[in-house]
C-alpha positions as CSV (number, residue, x, y, z in Angstrom):
1,M,90.9,90.7,88.1
2,K,91.0,88.9,91.4
3,K,92.4,90.9,94.7
4,L,95.6,89.4,95.6
5,I,96.3,88.8,99.3
6,A,99.7,87.4,100.5
7,I,99.5,85.7,104.1
8,V,102.9,85.0,105.8
9,E,102.9,82.9,108.5
10,D,105.4,80.7,109.4
11,E,102.6,77.8,110.9
12,P,101.6,75.6,107.3
13,A,98.3,74.7,108.7
14,I,97.4,77.6,109.8
15,R,98.8,79.4,106.3
16,E,96.8,77.1,104.7
17,N,93.6,77.8,106.8
18,Y,93.2,81.0,106.2
19,A,94.5,80.8,102.4
20,D,91.3,78.5,101.7
21,L,89.1,80.5,103.6
22,L,90.3,83.7,101.2
23,R,89.9,81.7,98.0
24,R,86.4,80.8,98.7
25,E,85.9,84.5,99.2
26,G,87.4,85.0,95.9
27,Y,90.5,86.4,96.2
28,E,93.9,85.4,94.8
29,V,96.5,84.4,97.8
30,R,99.7,83.8,98.1
31,G,101.4,82.2,101.1
32,Y,104.7,82.9,102.8
33,A,106.5,81.1,105.6
34,S,109.2,83.6,106.5
35,R,109.9,87.9,106.2
36,Q,113.0,86.6,103.8
37,E,110.5,84.9,101.3
38,A,107.9,87.3,101.6
39,D,110.4,90.4,100.9
40,A,111.8,88.6,97.8
41,A,108.3,88.0,96.5
42,F,106.8,91.8,97.3
43,R,110.3,93.3,95.5
44,E,108.8,91.7,92.7
45,Q,105.1,92.6,93.0
46,L,103.1,93.9,96.0
47,P,99.8,92.2,96.7
48,D,96.5,94.1,96.9
49,L,96.8,93.4,101.0
50,A,99.0,91.6,103.1
51,I,98.3,89.7,106.2
52,L,101.6,89.7,108.5
53,D,102.2,87.3,111.7
54,I,104.5,89.0,114.2
55,G,106.9,86.3,115.3
56,L,108.4,84.3,111.8
57,D,111.0,81.2,112.3
58,D,113.4,82.7,114.4
59,E,112.4,86.2,114.4
60,M,110.2,87.2,117.3
61,E,109.3,90.8,115.3
62,G,110.1,89.0,112.1
63,G,106.7,90.8,110.8
64,F,107.0,94.3,112.5
65,T,110.5,94.2,110.4
66,L,108.0,93.4,107.3
67,C,105.5,96.0,108.0
68,R,107.8,98.6,108.2
69,E,109.6,97.7,105.0
70,L,106.0,97.4,103.3
71,R,104.9,101.2,104.5
72,A,108.4,102.2,103.1
73,R,107.3,101.2,99.5
74,S,103.5,102.2,99.7
75,S,101.7,104.6,101.9
76,T,98.3,103.0,101.2
77,L,98.7,99.2,100.7
78,P,96.4,97.6,103.8
79,I,98.2,96.0,105.9
80,I,96.3,93.7,108.4
81,F,98.7,92.1,111.8
82,L,97.0,88.7,112.5
83,T,98.7,86.8,115.4
84,A,98.4,85.3,118.8
85,R,100.2,88.3,120.7
86,D,97.0,90.1,122.6
87,S,99.1,92.5,124.5
88,E,98.4,96.2,124.3
89,L,102.1,97.0,123.7
90,D,102.2,94.5,120.8
91,A,99.4,96.0,119.1
92,V,100.5,99.5,119.7
93,S,104.1,99.0,117.9
94,G,102.1,97.2,115.1
95,L,100.0,100.4,114.7
96,R,102.6,102.7,115.2
97,L,104.3,100.9,112.5
98,G,101.6,101.8,109.8
99,A,99.0,98.6,110.0
100,D,95.5,99.4,109.3
101,D,94.3,96.6,111.4
102,Y,95.5,94.6,114.3
103,L,93.6,91.4,115.0
104,T,93.9,88.3,117.2
105,K,93.8,84.5,116.0
106,D,90.9,84.2,118.1
107,I,88.7,86.1,115.6
108,T,86.7,83.8,113.5
109,L,87.0,83.6,109.9
110,A,83.9,85.1,108.8
111,H,84.6,88.1,111.0
112,L,88.8,88.0,109.4
113,A,86.9,88.4,105.6
114,A,84.3,91.1,106.8
115,R,87.5,93.3,107.6
116,I,89.1,92.6,104.6
117,S,86.1,93.4,102.3
118,A,85.6,96.7,104.5
119,L,89.8,97.4,103.8
120,F,88.9,96.7,100.1
121,R,85.9,99.0,99.8
122,R,87.9,101.8,101.2
123,M,90.8,101.0,98.4
124,E,88.4,101.2,95.4
125,A,87.5,104.7,95.6
126,L,91.3,105.4,94.6
127,S,90.3,104.4,91.3
128,Q,87.0,106.6,90.9
129,P,87.5,109.7,88.9
130,V,88.1,112.9,90.8
131,Q,84.4,114.9,91.4
132,E,84.9,118.4,92.5
133,E,82.0,117.7,95.2
134,N,84.4,115.0,96.7
135,I,87.1,117.5,97.6
136,I,87.1,119.1,101.2
137,Q,89.0,122.4,101.8
138,R,89.9,123.6,105.1
139,G,92.5,126.5,104.5
140,P,95.6,124.8,103.8
141,L,94.5,121.3,103.5
142,K,92.8,119.7,101.1
143,L,91.2,116.0,101.2
144,D,90.1,114.4,98.0
145,L,87.8,111.6,99.0
146,D,87.8,109.5,95.6
147,R,91.5,109.2,95.8
148,L,92.0,109.2,99.7
149,Q,94.6,111.7,98.9
150,V,95.8,114.2,101.7
151,S,97.5,117.5,101.2
152,W,98.6,120.5,103.2
153,Q,99.8,123.7,101.4
154,A,99.5,121.7,98.6
155,T,102.1,119.6,99.4
156,P,101.1,116.0,99.2
157,I,100.9,114.4,103.2
158,D,101.3,109.8,102.8
159,L,98.6,108.8,105.5
160,T,97.4,105.5,105.9
161,L,94.1,104.8,105.3
162,T,93.3,104.8,108.9
163,E,95.1,108.2,109.2
164,F,93.3,109.6,106.4
165,W,89.8,108.4,107.9
166,F,90.8,110.0,111.2
167,V,91.6,113.5,109.4
168,H,88.5,113.3,107.4
169,A,86.3,112.9,110.7
170,L,88.4,115.7,112.3
171,C,87.8,118.3,109.6
172,Q,84.5,117.7,108.7
173,R,83.6,120.2,111.7
174,P,86.3,122.4,112.4
175,G,85.8,123.2,116.2
176,H,83.3,120.2,117.1
177,V,85.2,117.7,119.5
178,R,85.5,114.0,118.0
179,S,85.7,111.6,120.5
180,R,87.9,108.4,120.5
181,D,84.8,106.2,120.0
182,Q,83.7,108.3,116.9
183,L,87.3,108.7,115.5
184,M,87.4,104.4,115.7
185,E,83.8,104.3,114.0
186,A,85.1,106.9,111.1
187,A,88.0,104.4,110.6
188,N,86.4,101.6,111.0
189,I,88.5,100.0,113.5
190,L,88.2,98.8,117.1
191,V,91.1,99.5,119.3
192,D,92.3,101.5,122.7
193,A,92.8,105.0,123.7
194,T,96.3,104.7,123.7
195,S,96.1,103.6,120.2
196,I,93.9,106.2,118.9
197,S,96.8,108.5,121.0
198,T,99.3,106.9,118.7
199,H,97.4,107.4,115.2
200,I,97.1,111.0,116.2
201,K,100.8,111.5,117.1
202,R,101.7,110.0,113.9
203,I,99.5,112.2,112.2
204,R,100.9,115.4,113.8
205,R,104.4,114.4,112.7
206,K,103.5,113.9,109.1
207,F,101.9,116.9,108.5
208,E,104.9,118.7,110.9
209,E,107.4,117.3,108.7
210,C,105.4,119.5,106.1
211,D,105.0,122.5,107.9
212,P,106.8,122.7,111.4
213,Q,104.1,125.6,112.5
214,F,101.3,122.9,112.0
215,N,98.9,122.9,114.9
216,A,95.6,122.2,113.4
217,I,94.3,118.9,115.8
218,E,94.1,120.0,119.5
219,T,93.8,117.5,122.2
220,V,90.8,118.4,124.3
221,Y,91.7,116.1,127.5
222,G,89.5,113.9,128.4
223,I,87.5,114.1,125.4
224,G,89.2,113.9,122.0
225,Y,90.3,115.8,119.8
226,R,89.1,118.7,117.2
227,W,90.5,120.5,114.2
228,Q,91.3,124.1,114.6
229,N,90.5,126.1,111.4
230,S,90.5,130.0,110.8
231,N,90.0,130.1,107.3
232,P,87.6,127.3,106.5
233,T,86.4,127.0,103.3
234,A,84.8,123.8,102.1
235,S,83.4,122.1,98.9
236,G,81.4,118.5,99.9
């Protein structure tokens, strides 16, 4: 069955240009011109991946609103912002809302197709059967690498794909510092240092909602972050 991609873009020519490309790549594509139109469709069926512009019709930040609503419905749905707005503030805002990627419209169509394909490769792991050797246990932390699921003290933690791979990179070798470049490489994203910090803050907040005493992620100022674990046990 073809993967379903939703494109929310209020410029018809741009929307159809991207849709034609993705159809040639073998995807089913549905285009929406406004937040309201997309929201109505998503209430009926979520796509397998959503591509959002930020400004939609007369809503300067309609894409941000839509991203927040989509993330509330699914913590794992891949979301990409594709926009002409290239400011750091907009990029950070988009990532804070839970988007997995933030791209500007000067990206080539081939590059866009490659980023989409990479996100789908990560999602395909969700459908694979669980194998014990693909479980990482670090004290109260458990990562299921096949299903891309995380739990802390046996309580599930809803992380985005990008956040999951950050945690995976950090906990692989507790006590070892991971630089911001290494975290970007682990998550297959290219963002600035501020955006990395934003992702880490979101991860900490999600764990703290489960455990107010959570302090496993240590900031190493000027370098990166490390995972602290006083009682590690691991497989895989």
